[in-house]
C-alpha positions as CSV (number, residue, x, y, z in Angstrom):
1,M,109.1,53.0,110.6
2,E,110.4,56.0,108.9
3,L,111.5,55.5,105.0
4,V,114.8,56.7,104.3
5,E,114.4,58.3,100.7
6,L,117.5,58.2,98.7
7,S,118.9,61.3,96.8
8,P,119.7,61.2,93.1
9,V,123.7,61.5,94.2
10,T,123.1,58.5,96.2
11,W,121.2,56.9,93.2
12,Q,124.0,58.0,90.6
13,A,126.9,56.7,92.8
14,G,125.0,53.2,93.0
15,L,124.4,52.9,89.6
16,H,128.1,53.6,88.7
17,W,129.0,51.1,90.6
18,V,126.8,48.8,89.0
19,D,127.9,49.9,86.1
20,L,131.7,49.2,86.9
21,L,130.5,45.4,87.6
22,G,128.7,45.4,84.4
23,I,132.5,46.6,82.7
24,L,134.1,43.7,85.0
25,A,131.6,41.3,83.5
26,F,132.0,42.1,80.1
27,A,135.6,42.2,80.6
28,M,135.7,38.6,81.7
29,S,133.4,37.4,79.0
30,G,135.7,38.6,76.3
31,A,138.9,37.2,78.4
32,L,137.0,33.8,78.5
33,L,136.3,33.8,74.6
34,A,140.1,34.7,74.4
35,V,141.1,31.8,76.4
36,R,139.1,29.5,74.5
37,K,140.7,30.3,71.4
38,K,144.3,29.8,73.0
39,F,144.9,33.3,72.8
40,D,148.2,34.6,74.7
41,L,148.1,36.8,77.9
42,F,148.3,39.7,75.8
43,G,145.8,38.8,73.4
44,V,143.5,38.0,76.7
45,V,143.8,41.1,78.0
46,V,143.2,43.1,74.4
47,L,140.0,41.4,73.8
48,G,138.7,41.4,77.6
49,C,139.3,45.2,77.7
50,V,137.8,45.9,74.0
51,T,134.7,43.9,74.9
52,A,134.6,45.8,78.4
53,V,134.9,49.4,76.6
54,G,134.1,48.9,72.9
55,G,130.3,49.7,72.8
56,G,131.0,52.8,75.5
57,A,134.1,54.1,73.0
58,I,132.2,54.1,70.1
59,R,128.7,55.7,71.7
60,D,131.1,58.6,72.5
61,A,132.5,58.7,69.4
62,M,129.1,59.1,68.1
63,T,127.9,61.6,70.6
64,G,131.0,63.6,70.3
65,Q,132.3,62.9,73.4
66,T,136.2,63.1,73.5
67,P,138.4,61.3,74.7
68,P,136.3,58.7,75.5
69,L,134.9,58.0,79.1
70,F,137.4,54.8,80.2
71,L,140.2,57.4,79.2
72,R,138.8,60.3,81.2
73,D,137.8,58.3,84.1
74,E,140.7,55.2,84.4
75,T,138.3,53.3,87.0
76,Y,136.7,51.8,83.9
77,L,139.8,51.0,82.2
78,W,141.0,49.5,85.6
79,A,137.9,47.2,86.0
80,A,138.1,46.3,82.3
81,L,141.8,45.0,83.2
82,A,140.9,43.5,86.5
83,G,138.0,41.5,84.5
84,S,140.6,40.5,81.6
85,L,142.9,39.1,84.3
86,L,140.6,37.0,86.1
87,G,139.4,35.6,83.1
88,F,143.1,34.7,82.4
89,G,143.8,33.5,85.6
90,F,140.6,31.5,86.1
91,G,139.7,30.6,83.0
92,E,137.0,27.6,82.7
93,R,136.6,28.1,86.6
94,L,134.4,31.3,86.2
95,A,132.1,29.7,83.6
96,R,130.8,27.8,86.6
97,F,129.4,31.4,88.2
98,E,127.5,31.4,85.1
99,R,123.9,32.9,86.3
100,T,126.4,35.6,88.2
101,M,128.2,36.5,85.0
102,R,124.8,36.8,83.0
103,F,123.4,39.0,86.0
104,F,126.4,41.5,86.0
105,D,126.0,41.1,81.6
106,T,122.6,42.1,82.2
107,A,123.3,45.0,84.4
108,G,126.3,46.4,82.3
109,L,124.0,46.3,79.1
110,A,121.0,47.9,80.6
111,L,123.1,50.5,81.9
112,F,125.3,51.1,79.1
113,A,122.2,51.4,76.6
114,A,120.2,53.7,78.9
115,S,123.5,56.3,79.3
116,G,124.1,55.7,75.7
117,A,120.6,56.9,74.8
118,L,120.9,60.0,77.5
119,G,124.0,60.8,75.4
120,A,122.4,60.8,72.0
121,I,119.6,62.8,73.6
122,K,121.8,65.5,74.9
123,I,123.6,66.3,71.5
124,G,120.1,66.5,69.7
125,L,120.1,63.3,67.9
126,G,116.3,62.0,66.7
127,P,114.3,59.3,67.9
128,L,116.1,56.7,65.9
129,G,119.5,58.0,66.3
130,V,119.0,57.5,70.2
131,I,117.9,54.0,70.1
132,F,120.9,53.3,67.7
133,A,123.4,55.1,69.9
134,G,121.8,53.4,72.9
135,T,122.0,49.9,71.5
136,I,125.5,50.4,70.1
137,S,126.6,51.5,73.2
138,G,125.4,48.5,75.0
139,V,126.2,45.8,72.5
140,G,129.6,47.6,70.6
141,G,131.8,45.5,72.4
142,G,130.6,42.0,72.0
143,I,130.2,42.8,68.3
144,V,133.9,43.9,68.0
145,R,135.1,41.2,70.2
146,D,133.4,38.4,68.3
147,L,134.7,40.0,65.2
148,I,138.2,39.9,66.6
149,A,137.8,36.3,67.4
150,N,136.9,35.1,64.1
151,E,133.1,34.8,65.1
152,V,129.7,35.5,63.9
153,P,128.5,38.3,66.5
154,E,126.3,36.6,68.9
155,V,123.7,39.5,68.9
156,M,122.9,38.6,65.3
157,Y,121.7,34.9,66.0
158,R,120.5,34.7,69.8
159,R,116.7,34.9,69.3
160,E,116.2,32.9,72.2
161,Q,117.6,35.6,74.7
162,L,116.6,39.1,73.6
163,Y,119.8,41.1,74.1
164,A,120.4,43.9,71.2
165,T,116.4,44.0,71.0
166,A,116.2,44.7,74.6
167,A,118.9,47.3,74.2
168,A,117.0,49.1,72.0
169,A,113.9,49.1,74.0
170,G,115.5,50.3,77.1
171,A,117.0,53.3,74.6
172,W,113.8,53.9,73.5
173,V,112.0,54.2,77.2
174,T,114.9,56.8,78.5
175,L,114.6,58.6,75.3
176,L,110.0,58.5,76.6
177,L,111.1,59.6,80.1
178,Y,113.7,61.8,79.3
179,S,111.5,65.4,79.3
180,R,109.4,63.9,82.4
181,V,111.2,63.1,85.0
182,P,114.7,63.6,86.6
183,L,117.7,62.3,84.3
184,W,118.9,59.3,86.7
185,Q,115.4,58.1,86.8
186,A,115.2,58.1,83.1
187,Q,118.3,56.3,83.2
188,L,117.1,53.9,85.8
189,G,113.8,53.3,84.1
190,G,115.4,52.3,80.8
191,A,117.8,49.8,82.3
192,L,114.9,48.4,84.2
193,V,113.1,47.8,80.9
194,V,116.4,46.3,79.1
195,V,116.6,43.8,82.8
196,L,113.0,43.0,82.4
197,L,112.9,42.1,78.6
198,R,116.0,40.0,79.0
199,W,114.5,38.0,82.1
200,M,111.1,37.3,80.1
201,S,113.5,36.2,77.2
202,R,115.4,33.8,79.5
203,R,111.8,32.3,80.6
204,G,111.0,31.9,76.5
205,W,107.9,34.3,77.2
206,V,109.0,36.4,74.5
207,R,111.6,35.8,71.6
208,L,111.9,37.0,67.8
209,P,110.7,35.7,64.8
210,V,113.3,33.8,62.5
211,R,112.1,33.7,58.7
212,R,112.4,30.0,57.6
213,L,113.2,28.9,54.2
214,P,110.6,26.4,51.9
215,S,113.3,23.7,52.5
216,E,113.8,24.3,56.2
217,R,110.0,24.0,56.9
218,P,108.8,20.6,58.4
219,K,106.6,18.5,55.9
């Protein structure tokens, strides 16, 4: 049987749709937090949309892409709005689909980290700048969400599940692949590394160390 080879355009279209699903999942996660915090409809929509597009907006500001992508392509903003309204309308019932939500959240994190890295590479940032831009692109929305909701940003203490670290690793792999393969392959490779690290960390195979104070050590 003859195998059908997908063109780069087909791959990019597929990644774009997964990107939108990631936006939807990010928005729903922000909206769910807002519902738990007893925000009204406006507050839920604001927190959901900020969660969904905040990281990308920070990335675009850092890499000089103005106006931000979600304003140049309103499909992203519509997806964020839809996710926010779903979070408000269905509330805790969406939490039953935690595994599905986690999948799309990871997909969004992976693609945003890789695309953020590519944007930084294109404007000539150094390796650390590329990794930082990719990381903040993936986790920036969640950090802003937690700050608005008066929470400690989850990426600072969720050591049992790699999140920001996975985004940084994906950005680094995107940088390594950039000059060796086509752009879409570099983005896909970086994204896959994020997914792999998230999968491994959820199974307890890899985690970050935590410094314990002498008074906290078992006697």
